[in-house]
ROBA-324021 format. One record per atom (N, C-alpha, C): residue number from 1; atom name; chain; x, z, y. Coordinates in steps of 0.2 Angstrom, whole numbers, plus 5000, padded with zeros to 4 digits. Atoms other than C-alpha are relative to their C-alpha. Layout:
NUM,CA,A,X,Z,Y
...
//
This chain:
1,N,A,4994,5003,4999
1,CA,A,4886,5133,4957
1,C,A,4998,4995,5005
2,N,A,5001,5005,4995
2,CA,A,4887,5122,4973
2,C,A,5005,4995,4999
3,N,A,4995,5006,5001
3,CA,A,4895,5105,4971
3,C,A,4999,4996,5006
4,N,A,5000,5004,4994
4,CA,A,4900,5096,4987
4,C,A,5001,4992,4998
5,N,A,4999,5007,5001
5,CA,A,4898,5077,4988
5,C,A,5006,4997,5004
6,N,A,4994,5002,4996
6,CA,A,4913,5077,5000
6,C,A,5006,5000,4996
7,N,A,4994,5000,5004
7,CA,A,4930,5072,4993
7,C,A,5004,5006,5001
8,N,A,4996,4994,4999
8,CA,A,4942,5087,4990
8,C,A,5005,4999,5006
9,N,A,4995,5001,4995
9,CA,A,4955,5080,5001
9,C,A,4998,4997,5007
10,N,A,5002,5002,4993
10,CA,A,4944,5073,5015
10,C,A,5003,4995,5003
11,N,A,4997,5005,4996
11,CA,A,4952,5063,5028
11,C,A,5008,5001,5000
12,N,A,4993,4999,5000
12,CA,A,4969,5071,5024
12,C,A,5004,4994,4997
13,N,A,4996,5005,5003
13,CA,A,4974,5057,5013
13,C,A,5001,4994,5004
14,N,A,4999,5006,4995
14,CA,A,4972,5044,5027
14,C,A,5006,5001,5004
15,N,A,4994,4999,4996
15,CA,A,4987,5052,5036
15,C,A,5006,4998,4996
16,N,A,4994,5003,5003
16,CA,A,4998,5046,5022
16,C,A,5000,4993,4998
17,N,A,5000,5007,5001
17,CA,A,4992,5028,5022
17,C,A,5004,4997,5005
18,N,A,4996,5004,4995
18,CA,A,5004,5016,5030
18,C,A,4997,4993,5000
19,N,A,5002,5007,4999
19,CA,A,4998,4999,5037
19,C,A,5005,4996,5004
20,N,A,4995,5004,4996
20,CA,A,5009,4985,5042
20,C,A,4997,4993,5000
21,N,A,5003,5007,4998
21,CA,A,5003,4968,5050
21,C,A,5005,4995,4997
22,N,A,4995,5005,5002
22,CA,A,5019,4959,5045
22,C,A,5005,5003,4995
23,N,A,4995,4997,5005
23,CA,A,5028,4963,5029
23,C,A,5001,4995,4994
24,N,A,4998,5004,5005
24,CA,A,5036,4955,5014
24,C,A,5001,5005,4994
25,N,A,5000,4996,5005
25,CA,A,5033,4963,4997
25,C,A,5004,4997,4994
26,N,A,4995,5003,5005
26,CA,A,5047,4960,4984
26,C,A,4999,5004,4993
27,N,A,5000,4997,5007
27,CA,A,5047,4963,4965
27,C,A,5007,5001,4997
28,N,A,4993,4999,5003
28,CA,A,5066,4963,4963
28,C,A,5004,5001,5006
29,N,A,4995,4998,4995
29,CA,A,5081,4969,4972
29,C,A,5003,4994,5003
30,N,A,4997,5006,4998
30,CA,A,5088,4952,4974
30,C,A,4996,4996,5005
31,N,A,5005,5003,4995
31,CA,A,5073,4947,4985
31,C,A,4998,4993,4998
32,N,A,5001,5006,5003
32,CA,A,5070,4932,4974
32,C,A,4992,4999,4999
33,N,A,5007,5000,5002
33,CA,A,5052,4936,4969
33,C,A,4996,5003,5005
34,N,A,5004,4997,4995
34,CA,A,5040,4938,4983
34,C,A,4993,5001,4998
35,N,A,5007,4999,5002
35,CA,A,5023,4946,4979
35,C,A,4995,4998,5005
36,N,A,5005,5001,4994
36,CA,A,5015,4945,4996
36,C,A,5004,4999,5006
37,N,A,4997,5000,4993
37,CA,A,5019,4940,5014
37,C,A,4994,5001,5004
38,N,A,5005,4999,4995
38,CA,A,5008,4947,5028
38,C,A,4998,5007,5000
39,N,A,5003,4993,4999
39,CA,A,4997,4962,5031
39,C,A,5000,5004,4993
40,N,A,5000,4995,5006
40,CA,A,4998,4977,5018
40,C,A,4998,5007,5002
41,N,A,5001,4992,4999
41,CA,A,4992,4995,5017
41,C,A,5003,5003,4994
42,N,A,4996,4996,5005
42,CA,A,5003,5007,5007
42,C,A,4996,5006,4999
43,N,A,5004,4994,5001
43,CA,A,4991,5020,5000
43,C,A,5004,5006,4998
44,N,A,4997,4994,5002
44,CA,A,4995,5038,4997
44,C,A,5002,5001,4993
45,N,A,4997,4999,5007
45,CA,A,4997,5036,4979
45,C,A,5005,4994,4998
46,N,A,4994,5005,5001
46,CA,A,5010,5022,4981
46,C,A,4997,4993,4998
47,N,A,5003,5007,5001
47,CA,A,4998,5007,4977
47,C,A,5000,4996,5007
48,N,A,5000,5005,4994
48,CA,A,4999,4992,4989
48,C,A,4994,4996,5000
49,N,A,5006,5004,5000
49,CA,A,4983,4985,4995
49,C,A,5001,4994,5005
50,N,A,5000,5006,4996
50,CA,A,4982,4967,5001
50,C,A,4994,4999,5004
51,N,A,5007,5002,4996
51,CA,A,4969,4960,5014
51,C,A,4995,4998,4995
52,N,A,5005,5003,5005
52,CA,A,4960,4952,4999
52,C,A,4997,5006,4996
53,N,A,5002,4995,5003
53,CA,A,4957,4969,4992
53,C,A,5004,5001,4993
54,N,A,4996,5000,5006
54,CA,A,4969,4966,4977
54,C,A,5005,5006,5001
55,N,A,4995,4994,5000
55,CA,A,4980,4981,4973
55,C,A,5006,4998,4996
56,N,A,4993,5001,5003
56,CA,A,4999,4980,4968
56,C,A,5002,5007,4997
57,N,A,4998,4994,5003
57,CA,A,5005,4993,4956
57,C,A,5007,5002,5003
58,N,A,4993,4998,4998
58,CA,A,5020,5004,4962
58,C,A,5005,4998,4995
59,N,A,4995,5003,5005
59,CA,A,5028,4998,4946
59,C,A,5002,4993,5001
60,N,A,4999,5007,4999
60,CA,A,5027,4980,4951
60,C,A,5004,4999,5006
61,N,A,4997,5000,4993
61,CA,A,5034,4983,4969
61,C,A,5007,5003,5000
62,N,A,4993,4997,4999
62,CA,A,5053,4985,4971
62,C,A,5001,5003,5007
63,N,A,5000,4998,4993
63,CA,A,5052,4986,4990
63,C,A,4996,4996,5005
64,N,A,5004,5004,4995
64,CA,A,5043,4981,5006
64,C,A,5005,5000,5006
65,N,A,4997,5001,4994
65,CA,A,5052,4974,5021
65,C,A,4995,4999,5005
66,N,A,5005,5000,4994
66,CA,A,5042,4977,5037
66,C,A,5003,4996,5006
67,N,A,4997,5003,4994
67,CA,A,5044,4966,5052
67,C,A,4996,5002,5006
68,N,A,5003,4998,4993
68,CA,A,5040,4970,5070
68,C,A,4999,4994,5004
69,N,A,5001,5006,4996
69,CA,A,5032,4958,5082
69,C,A,4997,4994,4997
//
């Protein structure tokens, strides 16, 4: 049996990662609880990665407003 050391999905997962330089991550619909402001990466599995390496669960994030410019 041959076992590859390469991930099964390879680089395909990177196509689903979204990066935003300016975003606001909210925990509620009323936009009263801000979890993070600034750059974020939304991973293919729905987790939100902050520049510090901290991950926010999809269950904790209600929505993300992205800002351009």
